[in-house]
C-alpha positions as CSV (number, residue, x, y, z in Angstrom):
1,M,202.7,65.0,62.8
2,L,201.2,61.6,62.2
3,Y,197.9,61.0,60.4
4,T,195.6,58.1,59.8
5,V,194.1,57.7,56.4
6,T,190.3,57.7,56.9
7,R,189.1,57.7,53.3
8,I,190.4,57.5,49.7
9,D,188.3,58.7,46.7
10,E,188.9,59.1,43.0
11,D,189.5,62.7,42.1
12,L,186.7,63.6,39.8
13,D,187.2,67.4,39.8
14,F,188.9,68.4,36.6
15,G,187.5,71.9,36.5
16,C,186.0,72.9,33.1
17,E,188.0,70.3,31.2
18,E,188.4,66.5,31.3
19,R,191.5,64.9,32.7
20,Q,194.3,65.1,30.1
21,E,195.6,61.7,28.7
22,N,199.1,62.3,30.0
23,E,197.9,63.3,33.5
24,P,198.0,60.6,36.1
25,V,194.8,59.4,37.8
26,K,194.7,61.1,41.2
27,A,193.0,60.3,44.5
28,V,191.6,62.5,47.2
29,V,192.9,61.2,50.5
30,T,191.3,62.3,53.8
31,I,193.6,62.0,56.7
32,K,193.0,62.6,60.4
33,G,195.8,64.0,62.7
34,D,196.6,63.1,66.2
35,D,194.8,66.4,67.2
36,G,191.5,65.2,65.5
37,E,191.7,67.6,62.6
38,E,190.9,66.3,59.1
39,T,193.0,67.3,56.1
40,V,192.6,66.4,52.4
41,V,195.6,65.6,50.2
42,K,195.5,64.9,46.4
43,M,198.0,62.3,45.2
44,A,198.6,60.1,42.2
45,D,196.7,56.9,42.7
46,A,199.7,54.9,41.4
47,V,201.9,56.4,44.2
48,L,199.4,55.3,46.8
49,Y,199.5,51.7,45.5
50,E,203.3,51.8,45.3
51,R,203.6,53.0,48.9
52,K,200.9,50.6,50.0
53,I,198.8,53.4,51.5
54,D,195.1,52.5,52.2
55,S,192.4,53.3,54.7
56,G,193.7,52.9,58.2
57,T,197.3,53.4,57.2
58,V,199.4,55.7,59.5
59,V,201.2,58.2,57.4
60,F,203.2,61.5,57.6
61,I,203.5,64.3,55.0
62,D,207.0,64.5,53.6
63,E,208.9,67.7,52.5
64,E,207.3,67.4,49.0
65,G,203.8,67.4,50.5
66,L,203.2,63.8,49.7
67,L,202.1,61.0,52.0
68,Q,204.6,58.5,53.3
69,K,203.8,55.3,55.1
70,L,205.1,55.2,58.7
């Protein structure tokens, strides 16, 4: 299924602890499917930049559960 990225926010939910130094900065990505359903995916922010994924980008979810640009 194809999705359109509708929103990207910094992941600020670290539970009871702060983000560990060696843990990558993550983003919360809201995507909307062809069927109109919204889904939220967490990904490393650096991977989003590397794959040039931004709001409005059409993506799919790969076998590892990560977003890939179409």
